[in-house]
Residue, then its C-alpha position, 0 to 999 in steps of 0.5 A: m336529771a336535767l344537766q346544764e352548763i353552770n358558770f361559776d365566777g370568782i368574786v374578785g377579793p378585797s385584797h385585788n392588787y397590782a403586785g406584778l407576780s405572774l411571769g409571762n402574763l404581760a398585763a399583770t407585768k405592764n401594770a405592776g405597781k399601779v393602784s388597784q380598785p377592788r371594790k370596782a373590780a368585784l362589782q364589774g365581775l358581778a355585773k357580768m354574773r348578772g348579765n348572763m343570768a338575766a340571759g336565762l343561763a345558770q350562774g354560780f359563784f366562788l368566794p375569795l380565799p383567805r387573804p393575807n394567807a397567814s399560814w403561808l407566810e408562817a411556813l415561809a418564816a416571813d419577817s421584815t427581811t422577806d422578799p416583798a414579792l413573797i409578802a405580796s403573794a400572800w395577798s393575792a387574789s388571783a383565785m378570782w380566776t376560777a378557770n384555774a380552780a379545777t379541771v371539770s369532766p361532765a357525768p356523761d364522759c366518765a366511767d362512774g357516771r358522776c361529774h369529775l373535778t380536780v383541783a389544779n395544783l397551780v405549782t408554776m407561780p408561788h402565788r398561785s401554788q397556795e390556792w388549792p387547799d382553800t379552793l378544794a374546801q369550796l369545791r367539796l362544799a359546793f359539790a358534796d353530793s357524792a351521788h353526783f360529784a366526785v371532787h379529787g385533790p391535786i395531782p402530784s406537784c411534779f406536774g404543773d396543772e393549771g385547771a379548765a384553762n387548758h381544757m376544752r370539751f366538744c359535745e353534741g348536747h349536755q346529756s351526751a358523751g363528749v370529746e375532751v381536749f387537754v392542751y399542754g405546753r412544752s416551751g414558751g421562749p422566756f416564759p414558762a409552760r404551765q400545763h404539763e402533758q402528764a398532768s393532763r394525763v393524770v386528770a383524764r385517768s383520774h376522771g375515768l374518761d374513755p381514752a378514745r374520747a380524751l385527746f392531748i394537744e400541744q399548745s404553740p410555743e410562739a403563742i406561749a412566748a407571746g403572752a398566752f400563758h394558758n390555752d384559753v388566751v388563744a382558744v376556746a370551745n363550746a358544744q361543736v365549735l372550736f374558736a381559735h387563733e390561727q397559731a393557737f396549737a403547735d401543729r395546727e392541722r394536726a390539732y383540727d384533724t385529731i379532734r374531728a376524727a374524735f368528733p366529727a361535727l366540729e366547726v372551726v372558727e379560725v382567726p387568721a393571723a393576717r387579720v389579727s395578730l397574736a399580739d392584738a388577740i392577747s392584748s384584747y383577750l379576744f379568745n379569753a371570751q365566754l362562748l355561750t350557748m343561749p336558751d334559744g340555742s343560738m351562740t354568743l360570744v362575751v367579750p371584754g370591752e378591750c375587743r372593741e377598742n382594738a381596731a383589728v379585733s373589732g374589724w374581725l368581729d363585725d365580719m364575723l357577725a356579718s357571715n353565716g357562722p355559728i357565733r351569731a352575737v357579741k356581748v361586750v362587758d366591762v372587766r377593765e380591773s380584771m384585765a389589767n391584772g391579765g384575766g378577761p371574762a373566760c378567766l373569771r369563770l369555771r364550767v361545771v355541767a351539772d343539775p343545779a338542784t345537786v349543787d349547795p344552793r348557797f353557791i347559786l346566784s339569784e337576784a336576791r343573792a346578787d343584791l346581797l353581794e353587791q351590798v356587802i362589796a359596796a360596804e366592805w370592800p376597799e376602794e383602792i390599794d396601793p401596792a406600797d400598802i400591802g403588808k400594812p396591819a390596817l389594810a390586812q384587818s380591813v381585807l380579812a373583815a370584808r371577807s368575813a362579812l361575805l361569809t356571814a351574809l352568805d351563811l358559809a361559816e364553814l369557809r372561815 
């Protein structure tokens, strides 16, 4: 079986809007109330996927969830007196950030030799807590081959679990056993820590990981308070490389030593706070980037355009490229609509190490399927959504019809 990394990006849903629902997500709060552009957002995400595919990388995708979520509104007994934020929550397109869909442990790491996925419960934020049933349905459809995959339901909701955004893996190659690092939070000043340590430990046990190769590291409370609501806003890993901000972890030296003890080949590319502040790192989403191993074995960092608009970040990237470090190229992508709601290139993807032949082919991107997606999005996705229109029947019908058209085009009636 030829294992490779497949990036599964979330297609930005037709209800994409700026309701400002996410406490601690500075971009979402800053842009609350602005008019969004769902069609443009989805096409930007698709262009990023096309770019990775053109580079020779395996690319998959997940579908938008049913929105507005009528069953959730019914459970809330929603009516004209209901808090507008709860109504907006039922319209949220935040499932497009598939880094929060699940935590994934590749087959070589797991005791039974299968790839394990645990859907995230996302209980900290109401608008995200409703996602897991529909996300789980997609995961069980895409990874239905039980000889190669085990898909787990959410862990108990007494512990918050936010998925792969707080999980890193180091390895010499996809065929070899890796070291998995679970990053949890304890406090973040005015903002909640979304990933609980016990949630991470439950996931590791459920996946059958070797305790010596499953590490638990605390995220810096300072980073959380600065707006790094997930670890992937201040650190990202790929193969043997950890790319991190100096203030990413509560105990920086101990974090590096712990990883290096389990994975001696570790290479740390650290960005000093003196060069790039936490505020600049978070506003530009320098670390919420895709760190990718290209077909020729070189490593590329895929960053949002905002990184080149920030003088400190851009200058550091130039210096990094001029050095002899492991990251040899920087690719800039335009995902401004996602960025404005608090999600960069890394938020939009879930990494799954698997043989693509074992995945339901309807979830694997090809040129023909990308063309089809583009056609449906261009024809069906709303051009704009003003938050004042959220809850209006006409917009609801438009959003529902757009998703239905996509499911029909992709022959995915099981997800209706």
